[in-house]
C-alpha positions as CSV (number, residue, x, y, z in Angstrom):
1,M,-9.7,-127.9,-149.4
2,K,-6.7,-129.0,-151.2
3,P,-5.0,-131.2,-148.8
4,N,-2.1,-128.9,-148.1
5,H,-4.1,-126.0,-147.3
6,L,-5.9,-128.5,-144.9
7,M,-2.4,-129.5,-143.1
8,Y,-1.4,-125.6,-143.4
9,L,-4.8,-124.8,-141.0
10,V,-3.6,-127.6,-138.8
11,F,-0.2,-126.5,-137.8
12,A,-1.3,-122.6,-138.2
13,A,-4.0,-123.6,-135.6
14,T,-1.0,-126.1,-133.5
15,L,1.5,-122.9,-134.0
16,L,-1.5,-120.7,-132.2
17,Y,-1.9,-123.2,-129.8
18,A,1.4,-123.5,-128.5
19,C,2.4,-119.9,-128.3
20,K,-1.1,-119.2,-126.9
21,S,0.6,-122.4,-124.2
22,R,3.7,-120.8,-123.6
23,Q,2.4,-117.0,-123.1
24,A,0.2,-119.2,-120.3
25,K,2.7,-120.8,-118.9
26,L,5.4,-117.4,-118.8
27,A,2.5,-115.6,-117.0
28,V,3.0,-118.5,-114.1
29,E,6.0,-118.1,-114.0
30,I,6.7,-115.2,-113.7
31,D,3.2,-114.9,-111.1
32,P,4.5,-113.5,-107.6
33,T,3.5,-116.5,-106.4
34,S,5.9,-119.0,-107.7
35,K,8.4,-116.9,-105.8
36,L,6.6,-119.5,-102.4
37,R,9.0,-122.0,-102.1
38,I,10.3,-124.2,-99.5
39,E,14.2,-124.6,-99.2
40,I,16.2,-127.6,-97.5
41,I,19.1,-126.6,-96.5
42,D,20.3,-129.7,-94.3
43,P,18.1,-132.9,-94.2
44,E,17.3,-132.7,-90.7
45,A,14.9,-130.0,-91.4
46,L,12.8,-133.3,-93.0
47,N,12.1,-134.2,-89.8
48,L,9.5,-130.4,-89.8
49,L,8.8,-129.6,-93.3
50,D,7.3,-131.8,-96.4
51,T,8.1,-130.5,-99.7
52,T,5.3,-131.5,-101.4
53,A,3.6,-129.3,-99.1
54,K,2.3,-125.6,-100.7
55,I,2.8,-121.9,-99.2
56,E,-0.2,-121.0,-99.4
57,I,-1.7,-117.2,-99.4
58,I,-4.5,-117.0,-97.5
59,A,-5.6,-113.1,-97.2
60,K,-3.9,-109.9,-99.3
61,G,-4.8,-106.2,-99.4
62,F,-3.3,-105.4,-96.3
63,K,-0.7,-102.9,-95.6
64,W,2.2,-103.6,-93.2
65,T,0.8,-107.1,-91.5
66,E,2.1,-108.5,-88.2
67,G,1.6,-110.0,-84.8
68,P,0.0,-113.1,-85.9
69,L,-2.0,-115.1,-83.0
70,Y,-4.2,-118.4,-83.5
71,I,-7.1,-118.5,-81.2
72,S,-7.8,-122.0,-80.7
73,N,-11.0,-121.3,-79.2
74,G,-13.0,-120.5,-82.5
75,E,-10.0,-121.8,-84.5
76,Y,-9.3,-118.3,-86.0
77,L,-6.3,-116.0,-86.9
78,L,-5.6,-112.9,-85.4
79,F,-3.5,-110.4,-87.3
80,S,-2.3,-106.6,-86.9
81,D,-2.0,-104.2,-89.5
82,I,0.0,-101.3,-88.0
83,P,-0.5,-98.6,-90.4
84,D,-4.0,-99.5,-90.9
85,N,-4.6,-99.2,-86.9
86,K,-7.0,-102.6,-86.8
87,I,-6.9,-105.9,-86.4
88,Y,-8.3,-108.4,-88.6
89,K,-9.8,-112.0,-87.8
90,W,-9.7,-114.7,-90.8
91,K,-11.1,-118.2,-90.1
92,E,-11.3,-120.7,-92.9
93,G,-14.0,-120.8,-94.8
94,Q,-15.4,-117.0,-94.0
95,G,-12.0,-115.2,-95.0
96,V,-11.2,-112.2,-92.8
97,S,-12.8,-109.4,-91.0
98,T,-12.1,-106.4,-88.7
99,F,-12.0,-107.5,-85.3
100,L,-10.6,-104.7,-83.6
101,T,-10.0,-101.0,-84.2
102,P,-8.2,-99.0,-83.1
103,S,-5.4,-101.7,-81.8
104,G,-3.4,-99.3,-80.9
105,N,-3.9,-96.4,-81.1
106,T,-6.4,-95.1,-79.6
107,L,-5.6,-91.3,-78.2
108,E,-6.0,-90.7,-82.6
109,V,-2.2,-89.4,-82.3
110,K,-1.4,-87.3,-84.9
111,N,1.6,-88.3,-87.5
112,I,2.9,-91.4,-86.3
113,K,3.6,-93.7,-89.0
114,E,2.8,-97.4,-87.6
115,P,0.2,-96.3,-85.1
116,G,-1.1,-99.3,-84.9
117,S,-0.8,-102.8,-82.7
118,N,2.1,-105.2,-83.1
119,G,2.8,-108.1,-81.3
120,L,-0.3,-109.5,-79.9
121,I,-0.2,-112.9,-77.5
122,L,-3.0,-114.0,-74.6
123,D,-2.7,-114.2,-70.9
124,A,-2.8,-117.0,-68.7
125,E,-6.8,-115.9,-68.6
126,G,-6.8,-116.0,-71.9
127,Y,-7.5,-111.9,-71.9
128,L,-5.6,-110.5,-75.5
129,V,-2.2,-108.1,-74.8
130,L,-1.3,-106.4,-77.6
131,C,2.0,-104.2,-78.4
132,Q,0.5,-100.6,-78.9
133,H,2.6,-98.2,-81.0
134,G,0.5,-95.4,-81.3
135,D,-0.4,-95.4,-77.3
136,R,3.0,-96.7,-76.5
137,R,2.3,-99.1,-74.9
138,I,1.8,-102.8,-73.7
139,A,-2.3,-102.6,-72.7
140,K,-4.3,-105.6,-71.9
141,M,-7.9,-105.3,-74.0
142,T,-10.4,-106.2,-70.8
143,L,-13.4,-107.3,-72.4
144,P,-12.8,-111.3,-73.4
145,I,-11.7,-112.2,-77.1
146,D,-15.0,-113.4,-78.1
147,K,-16.6,-110.2,-77.3
148,A,-13.6,-108.2,-78.3
149,G,-13.3,-104.0,-78.4
150,P,-11.3,-101.6,-78.1
151,E,-11.4,-101.4,-74.0
152,F,-8.0,-101.4,-72.3
153,V,-5.7,-100.5,-69.4
154,S,-2.6,-100.4,-69.6
155,L,0.5,-103.1,-68.3
156,A,3.8,-101.3,-69.2
157,D,4.0,-97.4,-70.5
158,K,6.5,-95.7,-68.7
159,F,10.3,-96.9,-67.6
160,Q,11.7,-95.0,-64.9
161,G,9.0,-91.9,-65.5
162,K,9.8,-91.8,-69.2
163,R,7.2,-93.3,-72.1
164,L,8.7,-96.0,-74.1
165,N,9.4,-96.1,-77.9
166,S,6.6,-98.5,-78.9
167,P,6.6,-101.8,-77.7
168,N,7.2,-104.7,-80.3
169,D,6.8,-108.1,-79.8
170,A,6.5,-109.7,-76.4
171,V,6.9,-113.2,-75.0
172,Y,5.5,-114.9,-71.4
173,H,7.6,-116.7,-69.0
174,P,5.4,-119.6,-67.4
175,N,5.5,-117.9,-64.3
176,G,3.5,-114.5,-65.4
177,D,6.9,-112.6,-66.6
178,L,6.0,-111.0,-69.9
179,Y,9.5,-110.0,-71.5
180,F,8.9,-107.9,-74.3
181,T,11.3,-105.8,-76.5
182,D,10.8,-101.4,-77.5
183,P,11.9,-100.7,-80.7
184,P,11.6,-96.9,-81.8
185,Y,9.6,-98.5,-85.2
186,G,6.2,-96.5,-83.8
187,L,7.6,-93.5,-83.8
188,G,6.9,-90.6,-86.7
189,N,11.3,-89.5,-87.0
190,G,12.4,-93.7,-86.0
191,I,15.2,-93.3,-83.4
192,E,15.7,-89.2,-83.5
193,D,11.9,-88.4,-83.1
194,A,11.7,-85.5,-80.9
195,T,9.0,-87.1,-78.7
196,K,11.1,-89.9,-77.7
197,E,12.2,-90.1,-73.9
198,L,15.1,-92.9,-73.9
199,D,17.9,-92.5,-74.9
200,F,18.0,-96.2,-75.6
201,Q,15.8,-98.7,-76.8
202,G,15.5,-101.7,-74.0
203,V,14.2,-105.4,-73.7
204,Y,12.0,-105.2,-70.6
205,R,10.9,-108.3,-68.2
206,L,7.2,-107.0,-66.5
207,K,6.7,-108.7,-63.2
208,P,3.0,-110.0,-62.2
209,D,3.0,-107.5,-59.8
210,G,4.4,-104.7,-62.7
211,R,7.2,-103.9,-61.5
212,L,9.3,-102.5,-65.2
213,D,12.8,-104.1,-64.9
214,L,15.4,-103.5,-67.9
215,F,16.6,-106.1,-69.8
216,T,19.3,-105.0,-71.7
217,K,19.9,-102.0,-73.6
218,G,22.7,-103.9,-75.7
219,L,20.4,-103.9,-78.8
220,Q,19.5,-100.6,-81.1
221,Y,16.5,-102.0,-82.8
222,P,15.5,-105.2,-80.4
223,N,12.4,-106.6,-82.6
224,G,11.1,-110.0,-82.7
225,I,11.7,-112.0,-79.6
226,A,10.8,-115.5,-78.2
227,L,11.5,-118.7,-75.3
228,S,13.0,-121.9,-75.2
229,P,10.9,-124.3,-74.6
230,D,12.3,-124.8,-71.5
231,S,12.1,-121.3,-70.1
232,K,15.4,-120.8,-69.6
233,T,16.8,-119.4,-73.0
234,L,15.4,-115.9,-74.2
235,Y,15.9,-115.2,-78.1
236,V,16.4,-111.4,-79.7
237,A,16.0,-110.3,-83.1
238,S,17.9,-107.5,-84.0
239,S,17.1,-105.7,-87.0
240,D,19.7,-103.1,-87.1
241,S,21.2,-102.7,-90.5
242,A,24.3,-102.5,-89.0
243,N,24.1,-105.6,-87.4
244,Y,21.6,-108.3,-88.4
245,V,21.8,-110.6,-85.9
246,W,19.5,-112.9,-83.4
247,M,20.5,-113.0,-79.4
248,Q,20.6,-115.6,-77.1
249,Y,20.7,-115.0,-73.4
250,E,20.6,-117.9,-71.0
251,L,18.4,-116.6,-67.8
252,D,19.3,-116.8,-63.9
253,S,17.3,-118.1,-61.3
254,A,15.5,-114.4,-61.5
255,G,15.0,-114.7,-64.9
256,M,17.4,-112.0,-66.0
257,P,20.5,-112.3,-68.1
258,K,23.0,-114.4,-66.8
259,S,24.8,-114.5,-70.2
260,Q,24.5,-113.5,-73.7
261,R,26.3,-114.4,-77.5
262,V,25.3,-113.9,-81.0
263,F,22.7,-117.1,-81.9
264,Y,23.2,-116.3,-85.8
265,E,24.7,-114.0,-87.5
266,A,23.1,-112.6,-91.3
267,H,25.6,-109.6,-92.5
268,A,25.4,-110.6,-95.8
269,Y,22.0,-109.2,-96.7
270,Q,22.3,-106.1,-95.1
271,G,21.6,-103.3,-97.2
272,K,19.4,-105.3,-100.0
273,N,16.1,-104.9,-98.9
274,L,15.6,-108.7,-98.1
275,G,14.2,-108.1,-95.3
276,A,15.8,-108.5,-91.6
277,P,15.9,-110.4,-88.9
278,D,11.9,-109.8,-87.0
279,G,9.2,-112.0,-85.2
280,M,9.9,-115.6,-84.3
281,K,8.5,-118.6,-82.8
282,V,9.9,-121.7,-80.6
283,N,7.9,-125.0,-81.4
284,E,7.4,-128.0,-78.7
285,T,10.8,-129.2,-79.9
286,G,13.1,-126.0,-79.5
287,Y,13.7,-125.4,-83.3
288,I,13.2,-121.6,-83.7
289,F,10.9,-120.7,-86.5
290,A,12.4,-116.9,-87.5
291,S,11.8,-114.4,-89.8
292,G,14.4,-112.9,-91.9
293,P,15.8,-112.3,-95.3
294,E,13.4,-114.0,-98.2
295,G,11.1,-115.1,-95.9
296,I,11.5,-117.8,-92.8
297,W,14.2,-119.4,-91.4
298,L,14.0,-122.4,-89.8
299,F,16.9,-123.1,-87.4
300,T,17.9,-126.4,-85.0
301,P,18.3,-125.1,-80.8
302,G,22.2,-125.7,-81.7
303,A,22.1,-122.5,-84.1
304,K,22.3,-124.5,-87.2
305,L,20.4,-122.7,-89.9
306,I,18.1,-126.0,-91.6
307,A,15.4,-124.2,-94.2
308,K,14.2,-121.7,-95.7
309,L,10.7,-120.7,-96.4
310,H,10.4,-118.2,-99.5
311,T,7.8,-116.0,-99.5
312,G,8.8,-113.5,-102.1
313,Q,7.8,-110.5,-99.5
314,L,9.4,-108.8,-96.7
315,T,8.7,-110.9,-94.1
316,S,7.4,-109.8,-90.4
317,N,6.7,-113.0,-87.9
318,C,4.8,-116.1,-87.7
319,A,2.6,-118.0,-85.4
320,F,1.8,-121.9,-84.7
321,S,-1.8,-123.1,-85.1
322,P,-2.6,-126.2,-81.7
323,G,-0.4,-129.1,-82.1
324,E,1.8,-127.1,-84.4
325,K,0.0,-128.6,-87.3
326,T,0.0,-124.9,-90.0
327,L,3.0,-121.8,-89.7
328,Y,1.2,-118.8,-90.2
329,M,2.9,-115.9,-92.1
330,T,2.1,-111.9,-91.9
331,C,4.6,-111.1,-95.4
332,D,3.9,-107.4,-96.2
333,D,0.3,-107.3,-97.4
334,Y,0.0,-110.9,-97.4
335,V,-1.3,-113.4,-95.1
336,M,0.1,-117.0,-96.0
337,R,0.4,-120.4,-94.4
338,L,2.2,-123.6,-94.6
339,Q,0.8,-127.4,-93.7
340,L,4.1,-128.8,-91.5
341,K,5.1,-132.5,-91.2
342,Q,3.3,-134.7,-88.5
């Protein structure tokens, strides 16, 4: 073979390799996972976030994930798939398995858009408490969590004799009071649904003795809910398409609103289908990790936005592992996690 022919073959092989490498690089660049990133807006966020950590997809293939809850006694994550009417379990090294079905529509009511459970929490005795869309109630699973089965007792299903809409998210006060939101998302036709009995969408306070108090009816679409570490401030997300805000309520000695103000506004994102204020969690030092447009927004207790965790998906809620070492996120048909700075 002549030297010039050999040089031509080497050049052609090199060019082909470069083209293939470029194609592989482009494939990575356009992969949806490339949208996963940490955006630092204020250096204060570096106290909580490690910019070298990666947002990981740990499970996928669901319909709409919600209500993440880490169970430390067993070291696994629970989360709702609302349209599928199931709660799934994810455990490191074992993957995903069905934990509970049905989870929110035990009466087999037809024509419900989002029939399953939404928010999941544990009561003081370690029993699972669920926001059930289909049954339109707050319910407790009567079986221990390690023997899960669809056996429930209602904690709240009516206010002043009228059925609730579809309880969405909830948080316990250390004194045993349960605060929860009740938008119409679980109803077939939402706010216009013919079966809707209340003419408002409320935030409620359920006392341990079963008394249900209306905390506020001032939000059109109350959604995620959380308490400050000192339990003196209640945060509520408003996912009203005309009013993307997070609200802050100062509690009086009776646990009812003493004052209220807008914690943060996100009006610039309205109508862009990037997600809305939704579920949230507050860490031990008062920082708020809140679902919002584009992913999870991180706020200081003083309402300063300091970072965003971009998930590339509509993001519904989040939860911490014990010690707040890991943040788990439910994102459309995915479940993701991020290791936090210790």
